[in-house]
C-alpha positions, -999 to +999 in steps of 0.1 A: +044-233+214+034-199+201+017-172+222-015-174+202-019-212+210-008-207+246-035-181+250-062-204+236-052-233+258-050-212+289-084-198+281-097-234+279-082-243+312-095-212+330-129-216+314-152-188+302-172-171+328-207-163+313-233-143+331-267-158+327-294-133+335-327-145+350-359-125+352-359-125+390-324-131+401-288-127+387-268-159+386-235-170+370-227-203+353-193-215+343-191-227+307-160-245+295-147-241+260-155-277+253-192-267+259-192-241+232-208-250+199-187-261+170-195-229+151-181-207+179-150-227+183-144-226+145-147-188+146-120-188+173-097-212+154-098-190+123-076-165+141-049-192+149-020-195+125-023-226+104+011-240+115+001-238+151-034-251+143-022-284+128+009-290+149-003-279+183-040-271+188-051-303+169-032-324+195-051-310+225-082-333+223-102-353+198-128-325+194-102-299+185-085-323+162-117-328+142-124-291+141-088-281+131-092-303+100-125-287+091-126-277+054-135-241+062-101-237+079-079-256+054-094-251+020-078-216+016-045-213+035-021-184+038+014-190+051+024-155+041+026-140+076+038-171+095+070-153+102+081-175+131+077-207+111+111-221+100+117-246+072+111-276+094+078-264+107+066-254+072+075-288+057+055-305+085+026-282+079+026-289+042+026-326+049-005-323+071-022-299+046-015-321+015-050-337+012-070-306+022-057-274+008-070-260-026-057-224-024-022-219-010-003-186-006+033-183+004+035-147-008+066-130+007+079-162+023+114-151+012+132-169+040+121-204+030+147-227+013+143-243-021+140-278-006+110-266+015+093-251-016+096-284-034+074-299-007+045-279-023+043-308-047+026-328-020-005-306-022-017-322-055-052-308-051-040-271-052-058-250-078-044-216-067-007-212-058+011-179-049+049-181-044+056-145-051+087-134-032+100-170-027+134-182-039+121-204-066+144-217-094+133-227-129+139-264-121+120-262-089+091-244-107+092-271-133+089-299-107+060-282-090+041-276-121+046-312-131+030-324-098+002-298-096-019-309-126-050-292-111-034-258-110-055-230-125-039-199-109-002-191-104+018-162-090+056-162-090+087-141-097+107-142-129+142-138-116+175-132-136+183-169-134+149-179-149+151-201-181+119-213-197+139-239-216+142-258-183+105-264-180+095-300-186+068-310-210+045-319-180+051-284-166+043-268-200+011-289-201+001-276-167+007-240-178-015-245-208-045-250-185-038-219-163-066-193-161-048-167-140-012-157-139+007-130-119+044-124-128+068-101-110+095-094-136+130-088-122+146-094-156+136-089-193+115-120-201+082-132-212+083-156-183+057-184-188+031-162-206+037-178-241+029-212-226-005-201-212-029-204-240-061-202-219-053-172-197-083-152-184-063-129-161-028-116-165-012-095-138+023-081-144+047-061-122+078-048-139+106-041-115+137-042-136+165-016-130+180+002-160+215-008-147+228-038-127+245-036-093+278-036-112+267-005-132+261-024-165+231-013-185+203-038-189+194-048-224+157-053-232+158-075-262+136-106-264+137-134-289+103-130-307+090-159-326+058-178-332+064-199-300+072-169-278+043-146-287+018-143-257-016-158-262-044-134-253-074-149-271-093-157-239-080-128-219-105-109-197-083-089-174-049-073-180-030-053-154+005-040-154+024-020-128+058-005-136+087+007-115+106+037-130+129+030-159+131+028-196+136-009-196+103-015-179+084+006-204+101-011-234+092-045-221+056-035-215+052-025-251+065-059-261+039-076-240+012-053-256+023-058-292-004-085-297-031-059-288-020-038-318-031-067-340-060-081-322-079-070-290-094-099-271-132-098-275-138-107-238-114-080-223-132-060-196-103-050-172-073-030-185-051-013-160-016+001-168+003+022-142+035+039-154+053+064-131+071+094-143+061+125-164+063+111-200+052+075-205+060+061-240+031+065-264+012+034-274-006+039-308-031+011-301-047+028-271-075+046-289-087+014-307-085-004-273-106+022-256-132+020-284-133-018-282-138-017-245-167+007-248-184-012-276-193-043-256-208-025-225-192-048-199-161-027-189-152-034-152-120-014-147-099+011-166-066+028-161-043+042-188-013+065-187-021+101-196-002+100-230-024+070-241-058+085-237-076+116-251-111+129-242-128+113-272-113+079-265-123+082-229-158+090-238-160+060-262-146+037-235-171+048-208-202+053-228-228+027-220-207+010-194-210+006-156-174+003-144-165-006-109-129+007-108-116+038-126-082+056-124-073+088-141-041+094-121-020+122-136-044+128-165-051+166-161-063+170-197-092+145-191-108+161-160-137+178-179-146+145-197-143+125-165-169+145-147-191+148-177-191+110-181-199+104-145-225+131-141-242+135-175-251+099-185-219+089-202-217+060-177-248+038-177-249+033-140-224+054-119-237+037-087-218+006-096-185+025-091-165+011-061-130+029-065-121+062-081-086+076-085-085+113-094-049+118-083-033+148-100-063+155-122-060+193-118-058+210-151-025+228-147+006+222-125+005+239-091+014+275-087+006+302-062-014+319-089-036+289-095-071+300-107-102+287-091-111+269-123-081+246-118-091+235-083-115+209-072-150+223-070-170+214-039-203+215-059-190+191-085-178+167-059-212+168-042-227+157-075-202+129-079-210+118-044-247+117-052-242+099-085-215+075-073-231+066-040-213+033-035-177+044-038-155+029-011-121+040-022-113+076-033-079+091-041-075+129-045-038+132-040-019+159-060-051+179-063-058+213-047-088+229-030-085+264-015-117+272+003-109+309+008-104+314-029-136+296-040-163+317-058-193+326-037-174+319-005-202+331+017-226+304+007-204+276-008-201+243+010-166+232+020-151+204-001-149+181+029-186+185+034-191+174-001-169+144+004-190+135+034-216+125+009-196+093+002-214+074+030-197+041+022-161+053+020-135+030+035-103+046+022-094+081+013-064+101+002-065+139+004-041+168-001-035+186+031-049+219+017-083+203+013-088+202+050-080+238+056-108+262+063-088+290+048-056+310+054-058+344+071-051+371+046-028+391+069-004+361+069-005+357+032+002+394+025+029+395+051+046+365+035+046+380+001+053+416+010+087+431+001+114+429+029+127+460+046+157+476+030+174+473+063+176+435+060+185+433+023+217+414+020+216+401+056+189+375+054+199+339+045+186+325+012+160+298+018+172+263+012+158+247-019+131+221-012+126+231+024+095+251+035+106+284+051+086+277+082+093+287+118+068+271+143+076+295+171+074+327+151+043+318+131+020+297+153-012+311+138-005+296+104-018+263+117-054+273+120-077+259+146-109+258+125-118+223+117-154+227+106-147+213+071-130+182+085-158+177+110-183+176+081-161+149+064-159+128+095-196+131+102-204+117+068-177+090+064-180+072+097-166+039+083-132+052+072-105+026+078-077+040+058-068+077+056-038+095+039-032+132+043-002+143+021+011+178+017+014+190-019+052+195-017+061+163+001+088+141-014+103+112+004+141+110+010+139+073+000+122+074-034+108+045-053+075+049-072+055+078-059+082+105-060+084+099-097+048+108-101+051+138-077+078+153-098+055+153-128+027+171-109+041+193-081+074+212-076+088+208-042+071+238-026+045+241+002+010+253-005+000+281+019-033+264+026-016+232+036+001+251+064-033+257+080-036+220+089-022+214+123-027+196+156-064+205+159-071+187+126-053+156+138-072+157+171-104+158+152-096+124+136-103+108+170-139+106+158-130+078+134-132+047+156-127+023+127-094+038+116-068+011+110-043+027+086-031+064+089-006+083+068+004+119+075+031+134+053+044+169+046+024+188+072+044+218+085+015+231+105+018+202+131+036+222+158+037+200+190+020+168+179-007+171+206-033+160+181-014+128+175-017+119+212-055+126+213-060+106+181-041+076+194-060+075+226-093+072+208-083+051+177-073+021+197-072-003+168-047+016+147-026-011+129-005+009+104+010+044+111+032+063+086+045+098+096+068+118+074+081+154+076+057+168+102+064+203+115+097+220+109+123+200+090+152+216+109+142+202+143+117+177+157+093+197+177+068+169+184+092+144+201+074+144+234+040+139+217+054+112+194+067+092+224+033+094+241+016+085+209+037+053+206+028+043+242-009+045+232-006+024+200-007-010+216-022-027+185+002-012+161+018-036+136+036-014+112+054+019+118+071+041+092+087+073+105+106+098+083+120+130+098+153+146+088+166+150+123+151+121+142+169+109+173+162+073+179+176+073+214+168+052+245+136+072+252+123+066+217+129+028+217+115+026+253+082+042+240+083+020+209+085-011+231+049-004+242+039-015+207+042-052+217+025-064+185+048-044+161+060-065+132+076-039+108+096-008+116+112+016+091+130+047+102+143+073+076+163+102+088+191+119+067+207+136+097+193+113+124+211+093+151+204+060+168+213+043+200+225+007+192+221-006+227+185+007+229+177-008+195+189-042+207+168-039+239+138-030+218+142-060+195+144-082+225+112-068+241+092-068+209+096-104+198+072-102+168+094-076+149+106-093+117+114-062+096+137-036+110+149-011+084+168+020+095+182+045+069+198+071+092+229+092+096+261+079+111+290+059+098+288+028+077+308+009+104+283+017+131+253+007+109+269-026+098+279-034+134+243-030+147+229-049+117+252-078+123+245-078+160+207-079+155+209-107+128+233-128+149+212-125+180+176-129+167+178-148+134+176-182+150+143-175+166+128-153+139+131-172+106+118-142+085+139-116+102+150-088+078+174-062+092+188-034+070+206-005+087+225+018+063+235+054+061+210+072+040+236+093+021+259+064+013+267+059-024+258+022-023+223+027-010+205+020-044+221-014-046+212-021-010+176-013-017+175-035-048+187-064-025+156-061-003+127-084-012+102-065-034+073-074-011+090-058+019+098-026-001+061-023-011+048-029+024+068-005+046+102+006+035+093+030+008+065+056+009+037+053-016+000+057-017-022+026-016-056+042-013-083+037-039-068+004-047-089-028-048-067-058-036-068-076-070-058-047-092-024-031-098-016-002-073-023+032-086 
């Protein structure tokens, strides 16, 4: 029996002590769980995994049996995070669910066998099915579709072995009635799109490498005929997210070929995210933008920068009230963006919920950036006033240098302007936006000519590493946090915060580094160095903080701010730390260990530092995170203690993802990986262990072998802020 169920039953046995206050006296009455109202018990049962709910809790008593089968608990079911459920338990659960469930998600259930997935055919009343990340063959998919005649929404992976010719006529008939489809493409294919004549929503993720694991180039040629052309007549929403590679871009253009002939008259959401500096041009983009603006019902828009020009953007936004806008890496559009939002180009800017302005600065970063090319605090104040209901804001790859702003004496700090977004839930900022300024004596000293005495004696700086010495320049990390305090005072409901240094680039690239290369060179902004421990400590005033990302912050000297933050933000669930302080040594080790001891609610940890030492002390502190489920360590020159790692996995029994890309030999990494899998796989069905040398030549093929859903969740660094759940990541 699981810990969650045991806790509930123990609570029932112990009874709930409830203090009942009287006007004259104070008395206490014991109230058993069986005395609670059905509504309260249902609220409790919503937090119990559905497998335990039906196989354990429902057998306790008749009342709980009735409540466990309440339609509010079983109509919409997610098995996605039932990591301890093996094939046998899932099959039993599906049998018990068969006559109740309507929406069923097995997203990321990569460990389930094909025979278990075939049991989904029992749930004949299912209208929404998500099997993304599952090992589903074409024949298995065909049998499922033949059984699920009521299906209206489907999400699945198109794997290299997929063959649409294996779909039965009954399966094709079910597909013809689909309204929503989400495909993750791992091979060049149309998937089942040509069979779906009534699609309203089409969501695509292209994740095809340009070369196979054997080093053979992937050919992107599709058989195009009348029966294989996608049907978009009823389409209302189109989203596409691409991984890097020419094959993905070529395949996307094939999917979009129909738009060049006819744009669906009901289209109101169009989101395309292409990483890299030069997306292939799409000639039909201007006519699409004009068509979207003509009807006045645009909901969401995102186009690559080579597809959109200021005139097309104006036509698309004019007279509309969009909810989601993304202008990521579109520096030429920034004047039109603000003009549309502030000067009536958008009918009702208050309808806007998410706004992505990542990399919208007019020119690439340089130390000589003019103030016209930075974010203006006054402009952002106007945006905050006009777009009062924005909940998600992304300003990554932008710059704001408070000390260089015109009229410094009287101008409001950018953070104070951002404090005007009173409903903000998630925010991504460049580190320099938090700084209150860099002292001029440090700037001049840094740029002054070196003494002739030391010419020829000083080592050349290493390319890509900030020339930063924490002991010699402690004052570069300023203590003034007045700007950040203004932001925190205004945005009290922040749940997700990302602070990313302008020059940060992960050692394990996937999507985001491709975009960074097109916006910023690998250099550190002087103003970003002014963000240090005092700024991290100020974040303690965000009690609702659940997800925190800190990357590329050389001003974090000892990490004392991390400790103070962790003590106050007790509900922190996801923590991602990368390249803090000096890259030549880990100066904040002691603070990191103390921080981990405070993060008792932590579920995901991603830690990247070039010289991380994952020794016994580290894993001992990490064991305090008893609810940890996912761990990813990235350290090019790091070391690990295999015995301590095994002890940690034994103590933290909920860990199902342990990915370590460290230094060391291939033999040592494989030995630990095999040991962990052999010891814990039987009790943790979803266990995924990858331990590999970061510099090994086979690393790309190893990464391609990891389930995509795991890569997106923890292993690889990328920004998720300003991202509504149902839209493609920006």
